[in-house]
N, C-alpha and C positions, 0 to 999 in steps of 0.2 A: 363354500357359497353354492347353492344349488344352481344347476346348468338349465336354464329355462329359454324358451322362445314363446312369444306372445304376439298376437295382432288383434285388431278390432276394426270395423267398418269395411271389412273386406266382401267383395262379390263372392259368388259361389265358386266360379272359375279361379279367382285368387286365391280362395281359401283352400280349395283343392290342391293348387300348385304349391302353396306354402306347407300344407300338411304333407305331401309326398316328399318334399324336399327334407322335410324334419323327420319324416319317418324313416328314411333311408339313412339318416344320420344317427339314428337309434332313439330318437324322441317319442314320447308316448303322451297322450292328452292327460292333462291334469283338470282342466275345465274346458266346456264348450258351451256357447251360446248361439242360437240363431234368433234373428229378430228383423222387423221390417216388413214388408209384403211378401206373400207367398210367392208372387211371380218373379220377384227380384229380390231374395232374401239377402241380409248381412250376416257376418259371422264374427264372433269374439272368441278366441281361443287361448288357451295357454298349453304348451307342451313342456314336458321335462325329461331330461336324460338322467335316469337312475343308474346306480351300479349294476343292477340286473335288470336286463330288458324284459318287459311284460308283453306277452303276446296281445295286440289289439286288434279289432276290426270296427271301422266305423262308417256309418252312413250318412252323409250331411243333408239329404234332401228326400224324405220319404212321407208319402201320404198316409193316412191312417191304416188303411188295408196293406200298404206295402210295410208299414213297421210292424204289423201282426204277422205277416208272412216272414219276415225277416227274424223276429222273434222266435217263431215256431222252428225255423229252419236253423237257427243258431243254437237254439236250446238243444237240438238233436245231435249237435256236435259238442256240446259241453260249455258252450258260450252263453253267457248271460248278459244283460246291459248293466252298465255301470254309471253312464251318464245318459241323460234324456233331457231333450231341449225342444221348444215348440214356439210357433208364431202363426198368427192369423187368427181367423174366427174358430169359434168352439165347433162349429158345424163342420169345418173344413180345415183343419190346421195342416201345417208341414212340420215334420220332425226331423230332428237329427239325433243321432244316437251312437254310443260307444259301447262295444261288447268286449267282454275278457273272460277267459276260462274260468269257471266258478262251480263249486260243488259244495254244498247244495246250490241249484240255481236260485236267483232271487224271485220275489214275486214282482211283477211289473203289471201296471194297469195304466189305461189312458181313457179318456172320454168321460172323465169323473167329474161331477158336478159338486156343488157346495150344499150342504144340508145336514140331515140328522146324522149322527154317529152310529145309529141302528141301521143304516141304509148302505149296504157293500157297493153301491153306485155313487157313492160321494167321498170325496177325499177324507172327511172326517171319520166316515164308515170304515174306509181301509185302514186309516191309522188306529182307529179302535182294535180292529181285528188283528193288525200287526201286533200291537203290544200284547194281546193274549197269546199270540204265538211265539212271543220272544224275538220278534223283529223289530228293526229301527228303520225309519225313512232315511234313506241314504241320499237320494237325488230325487228332485221334483222338477217339473214344468208348470208353468202357470201362463195360460193363454186366453185368447177371447177378450172381452171387455167386461165392465161393470154389469151391464144388462145380461149378459151370458157368459160366465166365465167356465173355462174348462181347465182341466188338471190332469197330469200324468205323474206317476211316482214309481220309485224302484224301492223295495224294502227288503233289507238283508238281515240275515241272522245276527244276533246280538249277544255273543258268548260272555261278554264282559258285563252284562246285565246294566247298562248305563239307563239313567233316567233322561227321558227327552220328552219334548212337547212340540207339536206341530199344529197347535190350535189357530195359530196366525195363518189364514189361508186366503184373506181378501182384505188385508188392512191398507187403509190410506197411508200416506206418509206419516202423518201425526200419531196415528194410532200405532203404526209399527214401531215408531220412536219410543212410545211409550211402553210396549212390549218388551222391546230391547232393554230398555232402562230397567224395568222390572225384574227380568229374567236375569239380567247380567248382575244386578245388585244382591241376588241370592245365589252367587257362585256358579252361575252357569255361563255357557259360551254360546255365541252364534256358530252353528255348524252348518248351516246352509240358508241362502236367501235367493230369491227370484222374484220376478214381477212380470205383470202383463202390460200391455199398451197403455191403459189407463193408470199406470202406476200403482196398482195394488199390489201388495207384497204377500208373498208366502214365504214362512220363516220356519226354521227347525232350531231349537235350542237343545243343548245337551249338557249334562252335568260333569262330563269328563274334562280333563284339562290337556292340552298340548304342550309339548316341550318348548319353553320359552314363553313369548307372549304373542298377543293376536290383535289385530285391528280390523274394523270394519266400517264401510262408508256406503250411503245409499243415496238415491237422487242426483248423482252427479252427471254433468255433461261428458260427452266424450273427450273434451279437452280436459276437464277436470280429472276424469278417471286417469288419462294418461300421465298428469302429473302426480297423482297418487301412486301410480304404478312405479315411476321413476323414484320417487321418494322411498317408497318402502322396500323395492326390491334392491335399491342402493344400499339399504339398511340389513340386507340379509334375508328379507321375508320373502314367502312364496305367495303368489296370488292364487290361492287353493280353490276359490270360487269366484268366478266373473261372469256376471249375467246382465243381459241388457234387454230393452224392450221400447218399442216406440214405433210410430208410422213409417219414419225415414230413418236415413243416417244421421242425419244431422240433429234431429229433434230426439233421438234415443237417449233414455237416462239408464245409468248403470248402478249396479250393486255390486260390492265387491269385499271379500274377506281375504286378509293377508295374515299368514302364520308364520312363525318362525321355523316351525318343523311340522312335518306330517305326522311325526310319532306323538301318542298319547303318553301321559305320565301314569306310571303303575301305582296303584294304592299299596300302603302298607298298613300292617296290623301292629298296634302298639297298645300294651296294658300297663298302667301305673297304679300304684297302690302299695302300702307297708306289707303286705302278704301275699304271696302268689301260690296258686295252685294250677299246675299245668294241665290237668284234666278239665277243671272249671273252665280256665281260659280257651282251651281248644273248643269247648261247645260254644262259646260266645263268638270265637274266630269264624267257626263254620257258619253259624248264623248270620253273622254279618257279611261273609262272603256270599251267601245266598240271598242277601237282602239288600235294599238301595242304601240305607241309612250309613253315614260315617261315623256317628257318635252313640255311644251307649255308656250304661254305669250298673253296676250290681252291688248290693250289700248284703250280707247274710248275718242274720241274728240267731244266737242259740241261748235260751233264756233271756237275760237281760244284758248279755254281751255282745258287743259287735266283733265278729270273728272273721270277717271278710269284707272288703271295700276295695273296688276297682273300677277304674275308668278305661274306657276302651275306645280306640280310634282305629277306623279302617279307611284311610283316606290319603290323599297326595300329601308330600312333605310339607306344604305350605300351609296346611290346615292346622288349626290349634289342636293340641293334644288333650283330651279329655282328662281330667282328675277326678278322684273320688268325691270332691266336692263340688264339681262344675254342676250347674244348677240345669235342671231340665223342667219344661212346663209340665204340670201335674194334671192337667186336664180335670177329669172327675175324681182323680185322689184327693183333690181339695176338699171333697165333701167329708173326708174323715176328720179333717181339722174342724171343719163346721160342725159336725156332729158332737166332738169332744167339747168344743167351746159353748155348745147349747147344754150339755150335760153339766159343765161346769157351772153355769147360772142356775140350773135345777139342784145342783148339790148346795150352791149358796143361798137358795131359798128366794132367788130373785125371778124365777121362772116356774111355770107349771106346763106339763104336757097338754092340758086342758085350756091353757090361755089362747084366746083369740088373737091372730096375727095383727087385725086391724086395731084392736085395743090398744097395742103397742105402738105400731107404726102411725097410725091416723092418717092415712094416705089421703090425698086430693088428686084429682084428674088434672091435665093441663089446663083445664079452664077453671080450676080451683073449686069444682063441685066434688059431691061424694062419690065413691065408687060406683061405677056404671051397674054392676050386677048385684041383685039381692045376695047372692051366695058368697059374696066376697068377705062379709063380715063373719060368715060362719066358720071360715078356715082357722083351723087350731095349729099349735105347734106340733102334735101328734101327725096330723094329717101332713104337715110338711115333711116331716122325718120319714114317713112311711110313703111318700110319693102318692097320696090319695087327696090331695088338695083340691082337685078339679081346674087347677090353673092351666094355661096353656103351657106345655112344656118348654118352648123355646122362642116364643114370640118376643121376649124380653131382649133378645140378642139382635134384633133388628134396628139398627141406629137410624136407618133411613124413617121407618115407621114413627119411631120415637120422635125424631126431629120434626116430621111432617105433623105429628099431632099437636105439637106445641105451636107451629104456625098456623094450623087450622083453628086454634084457640087465640089467635090473633097475638102470640108472644112471639119476640126474636128469638130464633133458635138456629144453630148450626153444628155442623160435625167438628169433633166428635161430640157425642152426648155425655151428658154426666149421670152419675147414680141416681141424684135427685130426680133428674128427668126421667129416667127408666123406671123409678119407683112410681111416678105419677102415670106414665104409659101402663103400667101393669094394672093400675086401678080402673083402666077404661076396659079390659079384655073381658071377654065370657068366661064365666066361671061355671064348671059342671059340678054336680052335687058332691060337696066333700064327703070322704069317707065311701062312696060308692065304688063299686068295681066296674071294669077291670081296673088293676093298678096300672098306671101309666108312668113311666120314668120322667122325672121333672126336674131338669136342670134350673127352672124358675124357682121351684120351690126351696131348693138349698141357697139359691142367690137371695130369696126374702128371709131365708133363716140367717144367712150371714149379716143382712141388714138389721135384723132384731138384735143379733149379738152386739153389733156396733153401736146401735141405740141405746141398749141397756148398759152398756160400758162406757156411754158418754164419749165415744169417738166417732170421727167423721167416717171412717173407713174401716171395714171389718178387719183388714190386715192389722191395722194398729191394736185393736182388740186381741187379735190372736198373739200377736207379739208380747203385748204386756202381760196378759194372764195365762196364755198357754205355752207359747215358745219359750220366752225367757225364763220362766221357772224350770223349764226343762233343759236350759242352755243350747237350745236350738236357735242357731241365727243365721242360717241358710235357707229358709224359706221366706218368699217375699211375693209382691204383688206382680204377675207377669206383664211385660211391656209388649205393646203391639208391633211397634216399628222397628225395622233392622237398625236405624240409628240410634234407638233407645237402648238396645241390648247391652248389658253390662259385660265386661271381658270374661267374666267366668260362666257366662251363659252358653249352653249347647247351641249348635246350629241345628236348623230344621228344615226339611226338605219335603214336599208333597212328592210322592212318587211320580206323579205325572206333570210336575212343575207347573201347576197352574198358576194364572195370575187372574185378578178381577178388580174391579174398581174398589178404591180405598173407601173404608167408613170412616177414616180419621180426617178426612178434610172435604169441604163441599165441592172441590175441584174434581174429586172422584177419580184421580188418575189412577192407572193400572198399578198394582203392587203385587209382590209374591204371596201366595196362599199363605194364610195365617201370619202374615206380617203387615197387617193392616186391613186385610179383607173382613176382619171384625174385630172388634174391641176384646181382646183376649183377657185383659186385666180387669175389665168391668164385670166379667163373670164371677170373678173373685171367690166366694164361698161355694159356687157350684161348679166351677171349673177353671178359675182364674189365677191359681197360684202357680208359683215356680219354686223348686227346691232341690238341694243336693240329696243323693241317695243316702249319705251318711246321716242326713238329718230327717229324713223319712224312716230310716232304720230306727231312729230314737222313739218315734211314734208306735214302730212295730214293738219295741222293746216294753214300753209301757202297756201295750195291750196283751202282751204276753204274760208280764210280771204278775205274780200273785200278791204283791205288796203295794201299800200306798205310794204315790210318787208326789213330788214337790207340787204338781198342778192338779191333781185328782186322787181320790180314794178309789182304792181297788173295787169297792163296792158298787161305785159309781159306774165305773167302767164295766164291771160284769154285769150291771143291770142294763146299760146300754146294749151289750153284746147279747145278752139273753133275750132282750126284746126282738133283735133281729133274728135271732135264732128260732124264735117262735113263729115269725113270718116265713122263714124258709121251711120249717116243719110243716108249715099249713099250705105249702105250695105256692106261695107268692112268687111271682117272677123275680122281684128283687126284695132283699132283705130290709132295705131301708136301714135307717139309723147310721148312714154314713157308708153302708156296704152293699155290695151286690148278693152276696150269700153268707151266711153264718151258720154253723154247726155247734152243738154243744158236744163236749168231750166229757172223759172223766176228770174228777178231781179239781173241778173249776176251770177247766181249760177249754179252749175254743179253736174251731177252725173258721178262718174268715178271709175274705178277699175282696179288694176293689181295683177294678181297672179304670184307666183313664185313656181316653181317646180323642185325639185331634186329627185333622187331615194330615198333618205334617208330623206327628209323634204319637207314642202310645208308651204307657207304663202300668205298673201293677204294684199294690202293696198286698201282701199276703202273710198270713201266719197260720200254723197247724201244730198245736200243742206248744212245745218247747221251740220250734223252729219256725223261722218267718224270713222273708227276704223283700227286697225293692229292687225292680228291675225298671230301667229308664230306656228308652230308644229315641234318636233323634230323627226319625222318621217312621215309616210303617213296616215293620218286620216281616217279611213273606215267608220266613223260614220256621218250619216246625224243629223239633216236636215241643208242642204245648208248651209254650213259654207262658201263656195266660191259661188259667189262674195260676197253676203250681209247678210249672217249670221243672218236671221230675228229671230231666237231663241233667239240670244242675243241682237240685235238691237232694237226689240219690247219691250223687257223689259228696256233697256236704254232709250227710248224716254219717257217712262212713270214714270221714277224715277224723284223725286225733288231732283236734285244733290245740293250738297253745292255750293256756291259762290266761294269757294276756287279753284284756279287754281293749278294743281299738277305740272305743269311745273318746278316752283321753287324748289319744293321738290327734282327734280332730277337735279339741277344744271342749269336750263334753265330759263331765266327770262320771265315774261308773255309777250305775243306779244302785 
């Protein structure tokens, strides 16, 4: 059990006496807070005796000018601040600070306001700069009041590349609790918290784990804090952060974090799959070490054979291990399925490129009227496939606007919205001239294509049509509609994390409580054919294989696939920004072969489907990979290795329940 000494509600003289005695006995500050009036402040402190004594210097009562002078002097001696606390008005605060030897010295700022992240004089601006410089907000002070808040912070180097979020700078108690619930539900922990006199909370959440567990409380009285302290220290926990604020000793409110250990848990790299290649796995390992995400997967196809299938995990031991069959959100890679499903209908004679979208869907506005814009009826299947429909690219994803359009039309409506409601909302939007340039990438266009597929296949949802007519014939059983909320995720779904650990109001409930980014901040599944599918790399590889194959397959004739790819290649050759027809770019090669790629991007995940002649791959990431070299679109660091390997003649598709093509 850790050897600690702690106190709270002590005057300056009492605090100094306790500090001196503890320091002489080998204790050093773990946490320090100053609160109450600047003329007669109170202190809450935690000091710890470690096996190796750390040199510390502390100043319990400094004006802003004195703090700056101390910072400059100690910096010249190799000492930088590790703890900063403050009380009083933003215009004239009282600071307390603890310094330790540091190399390099941290960045420390005080007198910060709340405002734009582009303003270096705000706490938000300093956090933004710190992230760009590879720093993390280690400790902060919140002082002043609601009308005039002030902030100070210490930003340290972040060699472990942890993800962190410091967006909560002036949360009231209710909003802070929402933020806490959202962040911790997405595998993050509270790293730091403090508050000002008006009980506005500044919090920092991080994605790393401490050994053992942790516990946090906020808004508690001095007596309640003492009870929590006794309870948790009695169980072997450390009060790593104890912060208080209030006009006086008795009315102060506390926020505290108790941890089982100061040590963080190291990540471990694990690769799973029936075949291994150390060179390829080393490339992925290095990429994951340099990137924030913990989950990834890779499949490689040669001809019609699956030659490599790996799941990758770079995470703490309590994280689930990714398998080759783990499902990842496909984002815009979903468009490949939509294009194939459309060309199935064309092959079957049920659809033509010249058919008008509205002739099939017959959409009405929320008020049951005809589409608002005269260009709506001019949009064809070809326009939708080529991103030239004139539709607004992403307005259909705005659940609030969809709901409010129905309310404005006198209808009962609530979140989450439905596909039918979204269709009607699209019918109210402005439509630019179909077929006109410049081309604008349109998620909405592929959403509408998937709705057309569902309508012509007599299914309520596009995924049902995809499964019955495209996936099932190909023995693909691990592509499904993405679910938005964490509670809805299936056990074989990857975990996703926005690198900034963002939270925002939910679009899945009228309560609009804060949720982690991409876990209810939008209706991921509703995008379906435009970007709302999730699937395993093994099953995406099956699509790669039929796109490579020169033969007919159980779902489509080769001539149909070749026609779809050739149309995309014509757009690429003509210099269009997007190839359309489900892809970002398509090039014609010799002997009826193609080079094509499609990327998918969400704030919390990335993936790519690519093929080049006889070779292809699918790569999926459970976050936003920051590592090069060039994983998108061609990933030469992997594919150059793959082309030089003498792979076994065994086709791995049967290993995953799919017969050889």
